[in-house]
C-alpha positions in Angstrom: 100.9 -23.7 20.0 98.2 -24.0 17.4 95.9 -21.8 19.5 98.6 -19.2 19.7 99.0 -18.9 15.9 95.2 -18.9 15.5 94.9 -16.0 17.9 97.7 -14.1 16.1 95.9 -14.6 12.8 92.6 -13.4 14.2 94.3 -10.3 15.7 96.0 -9.4 12.4 92.9 -10.1 10.4 90.8 -7.8 12.6 93.4 -5.1 12.4 93.6 -5.2 8.6 89.8 -5.2 8.1 89.2 -2.3 10.5 91.6 0.0 8.6 89.5 -0.2 5.5 86.3 0.6 7.4 87.9 3.6 9.2 89.3 5.1 6.1 86.0 5.2 4.3 84.1 6.6 7.3 85.6 10.0 7.8 82.5 11.8 9.2 82.6 12.3 12.9 79.4 12.8 14.9 78.8 16.3 16.1 77.5 15.1 19.5 78.6 12.1 21.5 76.4 11.3 24.5 78.0 9.8 27.6 76.5 9.0 30.9 77.2 7.8 34.3 75.3 7.0 37.5 76.6 8.6 40.7 75.3 9.7 44.0 75.6 13.5 44.5 75.0 13.2 48.3 78.4 11.5 49.0 81.9 12.9 48.9 82.9 10.4 46.2 79.9 11.5 44.1 80.7 15.2 44.4 84.3 14.6 43.4 83.3 12.3 40.5 80.9 15.0 39.2 83.7 17.6 39.2 86.1 15.2 37.5 83.6 14.3 34.9 82.8 18.0 34.1 86.6 18.7 33.9 87.0 15.7 31.5 84.1 17.0 29.3 85.7 20.5 29.2 89.1 19.0 28.3 87.7 16.9 25.5 85.6 19.7 24.1 88.5 22.2 24.2 90.7 20.1 21.9 88.8 18.5 19.0 91.8 16.4 18.0 91.7 14.3 21.2 89.2 11.8 19.8 90.8 11.5 16.4 91.6 7.9 15.6 
């Protein structure tokens, strides 16, 4: 039971401290680099490439998607 309350306090403390950090840092980066490793020679690799490109287009189309 003591471990439970300790974990609850840690979670609450981390949530409170992160709010202050996020409110002071309002500048978003203009570019976010992502990467993945895939084989383009397989069916799964080809489908993954199309899905990744669609996700990038979707994120870039709506800039409010990544707002915290």
